[in-house]
C-alpha positions in Angstrom: 244.8 -41.2 -64.7 243.1 -43.9 -66.6 243.5 -47.3 -68.0 241.5 -48.9 -70.7 241.0 -52.6 -71.3 238.3 -54.5 -73.0 236.7 -57.9 -72.9 234.7 -59.9 -75.4 232.1 -62.3 -74.1 231.2 -62.1 -70.5 234.5 -60.7 -69.1 235.0 -57.0 -68.6 237.7 -55.0 -70.3 239.8 -53.0 -68.0 240.4 -49.3 -68.6 243.1 -47.6 -66.5 242.8 -44.9 -63.8 241.9 -41.3 -64.8 242.8 -37.9 -63.4 240.6 -34.8 -63.1 238.2 -35.1 -65.9 238.6 -32.5 -68.6 239.4 -32.5 -72.4 239.3 -34.1 -75.9 236.2 -35.7 -77.3 238.1 -37.8 -79.8 238.4 -41.1 -78.0 236.1 -41.3 -75.0 233.3 -38.9 -74.5 230.2 -39.4 -72.4 227.9 -36.7 -73.8 224.8 -35.7 -71.9 223.4 -33.4 -74.5 220.3 -34.4 -76.5 221.9 -33.3 -79.8 224.9 -35.2 -81.2 227.9 -33.6 -82.9 229.1 -34.7 -86.2 232.6 -36.1 -85.8 233.7 -34.8 -89.1 234.2 -31.3 -87.8 235.8 -29.7 -84.7 233.1 -28.1 -82.7 232.6 -26.4 -79.3 229.6 -27.9 -77.7 227.3 -26.5 -75.1 224.6 -28.7 -73.6 222.1 -29.4 -71.0 221.4 -32.3 -68.6 219.3 -34.9 -70.2 218.3 -38.5 -69.7 221.0 -41.0 -70.7 220.3 -42.8 -73.9 221.9 -46.0 -75.1 223.8 -45.4 -78.3 222.4 -47.4 -81.2 223.2 -47.4 -84.9 219.6 -47.8 -85.8 216.5 -46.5 -83.9 216.0 -48.4 -80.6 212.7 -50.2 -80.3 210.2 -48.3 -78.1 207.1 -49.9 -76.6 205.1 -48.8 -79.6 207.7 -49.6 -82.2 207.7 -52.4 -84.7 210.1 -55.3 -84.2 213.3 -55.5 -86.2 212.9 -57.8 -89.2 213.7 -61.4 -88.6 216.9 -62.9 -89.9 220.5 -61.8 -90.0 222.4 -60.1 -92.7 224.8 -62.7 -94.2 228.5 -62.0 -93.2 229.6 -61.4 -96.7 226.8 -58.9 -97.3 227.4 -57.1 -94.0 231.1 -56.8 -94.9 230.1 -55.3 -98.3 227.8 -52.8 -96.6 230.3 -51.8 -93.8 233.1 -51.4 -96.4 230.9 -49.1 -98.5 230.1 -47.0 -95.4 233.7 -46.8 -94.4 234.7 -45.6 -97.8 231.7 -43.2 -98.0 230.9 -44.9 -101.3 227.4 -44.8 -102.6 226.8 -46.7 -105.9 223.4 -47.5 -107.2 224.6 -50.8 -108.6 226.1 -51.9 -105.3 224.6 -50.5 -102.1 221.6 -49.2 -104.0 220.8 -52.7 -105.2 220.5 -53.9 -101.6 217.7 -51.5 -100.9 215.5 -53.8 -102.9 216.8 -57.1 -101.5 214.2 -59.7 -100.6 215.4 -59.7 -97.0 214.0 -56.8 -94.9 217.1 -57.1 -92.6 219.4 -56.4 -95.5 217.2 -53.6 -96.8 217.2 -51.9 -93.4 221.0 -52.2 -93.0 221.6 -50.9 -96.5 219.3 -47.9 -95.8 221.2 -47.1 -92.6 224.5 -47.2 -94.6 223.0 -44.9 -97.2 222.2 -42.4 -94.5 225.6 -42.6 -93.0 227.3 -42.1 -96.3 225.2 -39.0 -96.9 225.1 -39.0 -100.7 222.1 -37.2 -102.2 221.9 -39.9 -104.9 220.3 -42.2 -102.3 217.4 -39.8 -101.6 215.1 -41.1 -104.4 215.4 -44.9 -103.5 215.1 -44.1 -99.8 212.0 -42.0 -100.4 210.5 -44.9 -102.4 211.4 -47.3 -99.6 209.7 -45.0 -97.0 206.6 -44.9 -99.1 206.3 -48.5 -100.2 208.4 -51.0 -98.3 206.3 -53.7 -96.7 208.3 -53.8 -93.5 207.5 -51.2 -90.9 210.9 -51.2 -89.3 212.7 -50.8 -92.6 210.5 -47.8 -93.4 211.5 -46.2 -90.1 215.2 -46.7 -90.9 214.7 -45.2 -94.4 213.2 -42.1 -92.6 216.2 -41.9 -90.3 218.6 -42.2 -93.2 216.9 -39.4 -95.1 217.4 -37.2 -92.1 221.1 -38.0 -92.0 221.5 -37.0 -95.7 219.8 -33.7 -94.8 218.7 -33.0 -98.4 215.7 -30.9 -99.0 214.6 -33.3 -101.7 213.8 -35.9 -99.1 211.3 -33.7 -97.2 208.3 -34.5 -99.3 208.4 -38.3 -98.6 208.9 -37.6 -94.9 206.0 -35.1 -94.7 203.8 -37.7 -96.5 204.9 -40.4 -94.0 204.2 -38.0 -91.1 200.7 -37.3 -92.4 199.7 -40.8 -93.5 201.6 -43.4 -91.6 200.0 -45.2 -88.6 203.3 -46.4 -87.4 204.6 -44.6 -84.3 208.2 -45.4 -85.1 207.9 -44.2 -88.7 206.3 -40.9 -87.6 208.9 -40.4 -84.9 211.7 -40.9 -87.3 210.1 -38.8 -89.9 209.9 -35.9 -87.4 213.5 -36.4 -86.4 214.6 -36.3 -90.1 212.5 -33.3 -90.9 214.1 -31.4 -88.0 217.6 -32.2 -89.4 216.6 -31.1 -92.9 215.0 -27.9 -91.7 218.2 -27.1 -89.7 220.4 -27.7 -92.8 218.4 -25.5 -95.2 220.2 -22.3 -96.3 218.9 -18.9 -95.6 217.6 -18.6 -99.1 215.1 -21.4 -98.3 213.6 -19.8 -95.2 210.1 -20.2 -96.6 210.7 -24.0 -96.9 212.1 -24.2 -93.4 209.1 -22.4 -92.0 206.7 -24.8 -93.9 208.5 -27.8 -92.5 208.6 -26.3 -89.1 204.8 -25.8 -89.2 204.3 -29.4 -90.0 206.5 -30.5 -87.1 204.5 -28.3 -84.7 201.2 -29.6 -86.0 202.3 -33.1 -85.4 203.3 -32.2 -81.8 200.1 -30.4 -81.1 198.1 -33.4 -82.4 200.0 -35.7 -80.0 199.3 -33.3 -77.2 195.6 -33.6 -77.9 195.7 -37.4 -78.3 193.7 -39.2 -75.7 194.0 -41.4 -73.8 197.6 -42.2 -74.8 199.8 -39.9 -76.9 202.9 -41.4 -78.4 205.9 -40.6 -76.2 208.4 -41.5 -79.0 206.7 -39.1 -81.5 206.7 -36.3 -78.9 210.3 -36.8 -77.9 211.5 -36.6 -81.5 209.1 -33.8 -82.2 210.5 -31.7 -79.4 214.0 -31.9 -80.8 212.7 -31.4 -84.3 210.9 -28.2 -83.3 214.1 -26.9 -81.7 216.0 -27.6 -84.9 213.4 -26.0 -87.2 213.2 -22.8 -85.1 209.7 -22.0 -86.3 208.5 -18.7 -84.8 205.6 -20.5 -83.1 207.8 -23.3 -81.6 208.0 -21.9 -78.1 204.2 -21.8 -77.7 204.0 -25.5 -78.8 206.9 -26.6 -76.7 205.5 -25.0 -73.6 202.4 -27.3 -73.9 204.6 -30.2 -72.6 205.9 -28.4 -69.5 202.7 -29.7 -67.8 203.2 -33.3 -69.0 203.0 -36.1 -66.4 206.1 -37.6 -68.0 209.3 -36.1 -66.5 211.3 -36.8 -69.6 208.9 -34.7 -71.7 209.0 -31.8 -69.2 212.8 -31.9 -69.2 213.1 -32.0 -73.0 210.6 -29.2 -73.5 212.4 -27.0 -71.0 215.7 -27.8 -72.7 214.3 -26.8 -76.1 212.9 -23.6 -74.7 216.3 -22.8 -73.2 218.0 -23.4 -76.5 215.6 -21.1 -78.3 216.0 -18.4 -75.6 212.3 -18.3 -75.5 210.3 -16.1 -73.1 207.3 -18.6 -73.0 205.5 -19.9 -69.9 207.9 -18.3 -67.4 205.5 -18.8 -64.5 205.3 -22.5 -65.2 209.1 -22.7 -65.5 209.4 -21.0 -62.1 207.1 -23.6 -60.6 209.2 -26.4 -62.1 212.5 -25.1 -60.9 211.1 -24.6 -57.4 209.2 -27.8 -56.9 209.4 -30.4 -59.6 210.3 -33.8 -58.2 212.7 -34.6 -61.1 216.2 -33.0 -60.8 216.7 -32.9 -64.6 213.4 -31.0 -65.0 214.5 -28.5 -62.3 217.9 -28.1 -64.0 216.5 -27.5 -67.4 213.9 -25.2 -66.1 216.7 -23.1 -64.6 218.4 -23.0 -67.9 215.3 -21.8 -69.6 214.7 -19.1 -67.1 218.3 -18.0 -67.5 217.9 -17.8 -71.3 214.8 -15.7 -70.9 216.6 -13.5 -68.3 213.6 -13.8 -66.0 214.3 -11.6 -63.0 211.2 -12.9 -61.3 212.9 -16.3 -60.9 215.7 -14.9 -58.8 214.6 -16.2 -55.4 213.8 -19.7 -56.7 217.1 -19.9 -58.6 219.2 -18.8 -55.6 217.5 -21.4 -53.4 218.2 -24.1 -56.0 221.8 -22.9 -56.4 222.6 -23.2 -52.7 220.4 -25.9 -51.3 219.2 -28.3 -53.9 220.2 -31.9 -53.1 221.3 -32.6 -56.7 224.5 -31.1 -58.1 223.1 -30.9 -61.6 220.4 -28.5 -60.4 222.7 -26.5 -58.3 225.1 -25.9 -61.2 222.4 -25.0 -63.6 220.9 -22.5 -61.1 224.3 -21.0 -60.5 224.8 -20.4 -64.2 221.3 -19.0 -64.4 222.1 -16.4 -61.7 225.0 -15.2 -63.8 222.6 -14.6 -66.7 220.3 -12.6 -64.4 223.1 -10.2 -63.5 221.7 -9.7 -60.0 224.5 -8.8 -57.5 222.3 -9.7 -54.6 223.3 -13.3 -55.1 227.0 -12.6 -54.3 226.7 -13.1 -50.6 224.9 -16.5 -50.7 227.2 -17.8 -53.5 230.3 -16.7 -51.6 229.1 -18.6 -48.6 228.4 -21.7 -50.7 231.9 -21.3 -52.4 233.6 -21.1 -49.0 231.8 -24.3 -47.9 233.0 -26.1 -51.0 236.4 -24.7 -50.7 236.8 -26.0 -47.1 235.7 -29.5 -48.3 238.0 -29.3 -51.3 241.0 -28.4 -49.0 240.1 -31.2 -46.6 240.0 -33.7 -49.4 243.3 -32.5 -50.8 244.9 -32.7 -47.3 243.8 -36.3 -47.0 245.5 -37.2 -50.3 242.7 -36.9 -52.8 244.3 -35.7 -56.0 241.1 -34.3 -57.6 238.4 -33.5 -55.1 234.9 -33.7 -56.6 234.0 -30.3 -55.1 236.2 -28.6 -57.7 233.7 -28.7 -60.6 230.8 -27.1 -58.8 233.2 -24.6 -57.2 234.6 -23.5 -60.5 231.1 -22.8 -61.8 230.3 -20.6 -58.8 233.6 -18.7 -59.2 232.7 -18.0 -62.8 229.3 -16.6 -61.8 230.9 -14.6 -59.0 233.3 -13.1 -61.5 230.4 -11.7 -63.4 228.2 -10.6 -60.5 231.0 -9.0 -58.5 233.0 -7.6 -61.4 235.1 -4.5 -60.5 234.0 -4.5 -56.9 237.4 -5.5 -55.4 235.4 -7.7 -53.0 238.0 -8.6 -50.3 236.1 -11.7 -49.3 236.0 -13.0 -52.8 239.7 -12.3 -53.5 240.7 -14.0 -50.2 238.8 -17.0 -51.3 240.5 -17.0 -54.8 243.9 -16.7 -53.2 243.3 -19.6 -50.9 242.2 -21.8 -53.7 245.3 -20.9 -55.7 247.4 -21.9 -52.7 245.5 -25.1 -52.4 246.5 -26.0 -55.9 243.3 -25.1 -57.9 245.2 -23.5 -60.8 242.3 -23.2 -63.2 241.3 -20.6 -65.7 238.0 -20.0 -63.9 240.0 -18.9 -60.8 242.1 -16.4 -62.7 239.4 -14.9 -64.9 237.2 -14.5 -61.8 240.0 -12.7 -60.0 240.8 -10.5 -63.0 237.1 -9.5 -63.3 236.5 -8.9 -59.6 239.8 -7.0 -58.8 241.4 -6.0 -62.1 243.6 -3.3 -60.6 244.9 -5.7 -57.9 245.4 -8.6 -60.2 248.9 -8.0 -61.5 250.2 -7.4 -58.0 249.2 -10.9 -57.0 252.0 -13.5 -56.1 251.7 -15.6 -59.3 252.6 -12.5 -61.4 255.3 -11.4 -59.1 256.8 -14.9 -59.4 256.2 -14.8 -63.2 258.0 -11.6 -63.6 260.9 -12.8 -61.5 261.1 -16.1 -63.5 261.0 -14.3 -66.8 263.8 -12.0 -65.6 266.0 -14.7 -64.2 265.2 -17.6 -66.6 264.5 -21.2 -65.6 261.7 -23.6 -66.1 258.1 -22.9 -65.0 257.5 -24.5 -61.6 253.8 -25.2 -62.4 252.0 -27.5 -64.9 251.1 -26.1 -68.3 247.4 -25.8 -67.2 248.3 -23.3 -64.6 250.4 -21.3 -67.1 247.5 -21.3 -69.5 245.2 -20.2 -66.6 247.4 -17.2 -65.9 247.3 -16.2 -69.6 243.5 -16.4 -69.5 243.4 -14.1 -66.5 245.7 -11.6 -68.3 243.5 -11.7 -71.4 240.6 -10.8 -69.2 242.2 -7.4 -68.4 241.6 -6.4 -72.1 238.1 -5.6 -70.9 239.2 -3.0 -68.4 238.2 0.5 -69.3 239.1 3.9 -67.9 235.7 3.9 -66.2 236.8 0.7 -64.3 240.5 1.2 -63.8 240.7 5.0 -63.9 243.9 6.5 -65.1 245.7 3.2 -64.5 243.7 1.3 -67.1 246.2 2.0 -69.9 249.2 1.0 -67.9 247.4 -2.0 -66.5 246.7 -3.3 -70.0 250.2 -2.4 -71.2 251.7 -4.4 -68.3 249.5 -7.4 -69.1 250.5 -7.4 -72.7 254.2 -7.1 -71.8 253.8 -10.2 -69.6 252.0 -12.1 -72.4 254.6 -11.1 -75.0 257.4 -12.3 -72.6 255.6 -15.6 -72.1 255.2 -16.0 -75.9 258.9 -15.3 -76.5 260.1 -17.5 -73.6 261.3 -20.8 -75.0 260.5 -22.6 -71.8 256.8 -21.6 -71.9 255.0 -25.0 -72.2 253.8 -25.4 -75.8 250.4 -26.6 -74.6 249.9 -23.2 -72.9 250.8 -21.1 -75.9 247.3 -21.2 -77.5 245.9 -19.5 -74.4 248.7 -17.0 -74.6 247.9 -16.2 -78.2 244.2 -15.9 -77.5 244.9 -13.5 -74.6 247.1 -11.3 -76.8 244.4 -11.3 -79.4 241.9 -10.0 -76.8 243.8 -6.7 -76.7 243.6 -6.3 -80.5 247.2 -4.8 -80.8 248.1 -3.2 -84.0 250.7 -5.8 -84.8 248.4 -8.8 -84.1 248.8 -10.0 -87.7 252.6 -9.9 -87.3 252.4 -11.9 -84.1 250.2 -14.6 -85.5 252.0 -14.9 -88.8 255.2 -15.6 -86.9 253.4 -18.5 -85.1 252.4 -20.2 -88.4 255.8 -21.8 -88.3 255.6 -23.1 -84.7 256.4 -26.7 -84.1 253.1 -27.4 -82.3 250.1 -28.1 -84.6 247.6 -26.5 -82.2 249.7 -23.3 -81.9 249.6 -23.0 -85.6 245.9 -23.8 -85.7 245.2 -21.1 -83.1 247.3 -18.5 -85.0 245.4 -19.2 -88.2 242.0 -19.0 -86.4 243.0 -15.6 -85.1 244.2 -14.4 -88.5 240.8 -15.4 -89.9 239.2 -12.8 -87.6 241.2 -10.0 -89.2 240.5 -8.0 -92.3 241.9 -9.5 -95.5 245.6 -8.7 -95.9 248.0 -9.8 -98.6 250.7 -10.6 -96.0 248.3 -12.9 -94.1 247.3 -14.6 -97.4 251.0 -15.3 -98.3 251.9 -16.6 -94.9 248.8 -18.9 -94.8 249.6 -20.2 -98.3 253.2 -20.9 -97.3 252.0 -22.7 -94.1 249.4 -24.9 -95.8 251.6 -27.6 -97.4 253.2 -28.6 -94.1 249.8 -28.7 -92.4 248.3 -30.9 -95.2 251.0 -33.5 -94.6 250.4 -33.9 -90.8 248.5 -36.6 -89.1 246.6 -34.1 -86.9 244.5 -32.0 -89.2 243.8 -29.1 -86.9 246.2 -26.7 -88.5 245.1 -27.6 -92.0 241.4 -27.0 -91.2 242.2 -23.7 -89.5 244.5 -22.5 -92.3 241.9 -23.4 -95.0 239.2 -21.4 -93.1 241.5 -18.4 -92.8 242.4 -18.6 -96.5 238.8 -18.5 -97.4 238.5 -15.1 -95.7 241.3 -13.7 -97.9 239.1 -13.8 -101.1 242.1 -13.8 -103.5 242.7 -16.1 -106.5 245.9 -17.3 -104.9 244.1 -18.2 -101.7 241.4 -20.1 -103.6 244.0 -22.0 -105.5 245.7 -23.0 -102.3 242.4 -24.3 -100.9 241.9 -26.2 -104.2 245.3 -28.0 -103.5 243.7 -29.6 -100.5 241.2 -31.6 -102.7 243.8 -34.3 -103.4 245.0 -35.0 -99.8 244.3 -38.3 -98.1 242.4 -36.8 -95.2 238.7 -37.0 -96.0 237.7 -34.3 -93.4 240.2 -31.8 -95.0 238.9 -32.6 -98.5 235.3 -32.0 -97.4 236.3 -28.7 -95.8 238.0 -27.6 -98.9 234.9 -28.4 -101.0 232.6 -26.5 -98.6 234.9 -23.4 -98.8 235.2 -23.5 -102.6 231.5 -24.0 -103.4 230.6 -20.3 -103.2 233.7 -19.0 -105.0 234.5 -21.9 -107.3 231.2 -23.6 -108.2 233.0 -25.8 -110.8 234.8 -27.7 -108.0 234.9 -31.4 -108.8 233.3 -32.6 -105.5 233.4 -36.2 -106.7 237.1 -36.4 -106.2 236.7 -35.9 -102.4 233.9 -38.2 -101.5 235.4 -41.6 -101.4 237.7 -42.3 -98.4 240.9 -44.2 -98.6 240.2 -46.1 -95.4 242.9 -47.6 -93.2 240.8 -50.7 -92.7 241.4 -53.9 -94.7 239.3 -57.0 -95.1 240.8 -58.7 -92.0 239.9 -55.6 -89.9 236.3 -55.6 -91.0 236.1 -59.3 -90.4 237.5 -58.9 -86.9 235.1 -56.1 -86.0 232.1 -57.9 -87.5 232.9 -61.1 -85.6 231.8 -59.4 -82.4 228.3 -58.7 -83.7 225.8 -60.3 -81.4 228.3 -60.7 -78.6 228.5 -59.0 -75.2 231.5 -56.6 -75.0 232.2 -54.3 -72.1 234.9 -52.1 -70.8 235.8 -51.3 -67.2 237.3 -47.8 -66.6 239.5 -47.7 -63.4 240.0 -44.1 -62.2 241.3 -42.4 -59.1 237.6 -41.8 -58.3 236.7 -45.5 -58.6 235.7 -47.6 -61.5 232.7 -47.8 -63.8 231.7 -50.2 -66.5 230.6 -49.5 -70.1 228.6 -51.8 -72.4 230.0 -51.5 -75.9 227.6 -52.1 -78.8 229.4 -54.0 -81.6 226.2 -54.8 -83.5 225.4 -51.1 -83.9 228.9 -49.6 -84.1 231.4 -52.4 -85.0 234.3 -50.3 -86.2 234.0 -47.8 -83.3 234.1 -50.7 -80.8 237.0 -52.3 -82.7 238.9 -49.1 -82.6 238.3 -48.7 -78.8 239.4 -52.2 -78.1 242.5 -51.9 -80.2 243.6 -48.7 -78.4 242.8 -50.3 -75.0 244.8 -53.4 -75.8 247.9 -51.4 -76.6 247.6 -49.3 -73.4 246.7 -46.1 -75.2 244.5 -44.9 -72.4 246.8 -45.9 -69.5 247.5 -42.9 -67.2 245.7 -40.5 -69.5 243.5 -37.9 -67.8 239.9 -37.2 -68.3 240.9 -33.7 -69.1 237.5 -32.0 -69.4 234.6 -32.2 -67.0 231.6 -29.9 -67.5 228.8 -30.5 -65.0 225.5 -31.4 -66.7 227.2 -31.8 -70.1 230.2 -34.0 -70.7 233.3 -35.8 -69.5 236.0 -36.3 -72.0 239.2 -38.3 -71.9 241.6 -40.4 -73.9 243.8 -37.5 -75.2 247.6 -38.1 -74.7 248.2 -34.3 -75.1 245.8 -33.6 -72.3 244.4 -30.4 -73.8 241.5 -31.8 -75.9 243.3 -31.7 -79.2 245.3 -35.0 -79.4 244.6 -38.5 -80.6 246.1 -41.6 -81.9 247.2 -40.0 -85.2 244.3 -41.1 -87.3 240.5 -40.6 -87.6 237.6 -43.0 -87.7 234.2 -42.3 -89.2 231.1 -41.7 -87.1 228.8 -44.7 -87.0 225.9 -42.3 -86.5 223.0 -43.6 -84.4 
């Protein structure tokens, strides 16, 4: 459970206790991945361990970087800029005029705002600023802003700055921006992407050759830019930095190679995973070896998975072993899982609600499910049963059991009890998470073939589907578990899948409707689906949570009918900015005449007093203390860099929004997420705020 409170000045805000960490990224998310997600879309993220970086709305000053311009932006001017950002409103006569203000501080802040708004109309003045502004810091912010807009028209000025500028910060931000532009280019501009990627690699290679002191800032941004540009020669260049004396550079290079699934410098990566002194380097090297499916790394990875002193390394190595598909690891991983299981049970018996061993244990179980699939390993199934009995009702437990012993799975006590409960009625005796976990396990049985289950495969899958249909029809099934039930049914691809999902488009829960629409979008176009989606859209467009609206719009786009396109067009006038932008993106290919100007400006919920309150904290120390059942930790908030985000967090904390709300999602080496009153990662306070990108 968790509480959130805040403090301005020197005191610390208090943020209530938290339960087992796992869920929505909307309100409080500590992200350990080097790439940020745009808050305007719902995304599933995968990530790697990386070095923590302080969030900042503008580039943080490095040792080689220029100092920020002297002077402060006047309160009235700052309010004008922040309001324009919040409304996503770019006007050459307003914000554009500030790009030529006599104050460098004003110019820099206006440039950042232009980048955050993302209007391509700002590319020309930002390019001019990058080329000609007298202030070095302001030029670096202009480069950053061009990257945020992601328009190909900004690339020439950035390439020129990369080639001609002597400023470390300008070149670093130019590389960062070029990587973003390259990643955003459509397939039709592959030649342009390749050209930009080549320039990024050339800059990295020049820094690698620089003596005696290459620029760390340029290399760090260049590594991520090389990953984003995905140039064919990127792996060779990235591998140069695996031998760096700087652990951060080795870690980032290994991370980029993993993301590219490159088979480059495998011998060096094996050395890093076996003996590097930095745990994050070892963890990222393990990920890179997994991506390359390097069987020669097996021994080193097994050693790291079972004996490394750092959990981040152990978890990355465990996941890597799953990628190698080498069943020899089962024995050692089972032994390690049994050790963790004993510690978990001891902690539970002593009153610990959420033992810390659970997260590593679940990763091992996932890998065991893959390596010991269809073996009916009695030691593994005994371990899984004992963990169920100890209260670890997680999807990883159920999917591992279903993979390891599919023919035994439905004879297990949870399903005997489920059958009895469905036959006799009555409420579920377990939390919704456990019900969802059982559905995930049942869905895993869709992978059973006659080669695995013999003659019983058909009846096994039929029984699983009967259970899932009964759960779906049961009015006492927890609504938060229903999305997992729907996804499990979809895994079997029944002939009436469209019928099942269309019926759920009228469900009371918004995430159930969103899940049904997502599944319909995977099916071939069908007039019945189109009609049902069109009928479901008006209700979704009126809701505070936009999940169903976004999913229905996406599913309608797959129908390719004039009626479906017209329904999408109806979303252009709704108040929700994210929904409007989604509609425009979907219409651009089929309705190029779409008036995109209608959707750009946001009807923000903030008023002048709200901006003034948020901006009054600029320059002040603000912190938050999060009190959890694992202890407490303190966060520094950054009102100068993200005033509206900080103000939103403080407002929610003051009204007790976070109190007794779980961190619902914990992914080792990646993220902890909390602050969702639903507890499933989909909830929020009923409104959205923009991303003060940094």
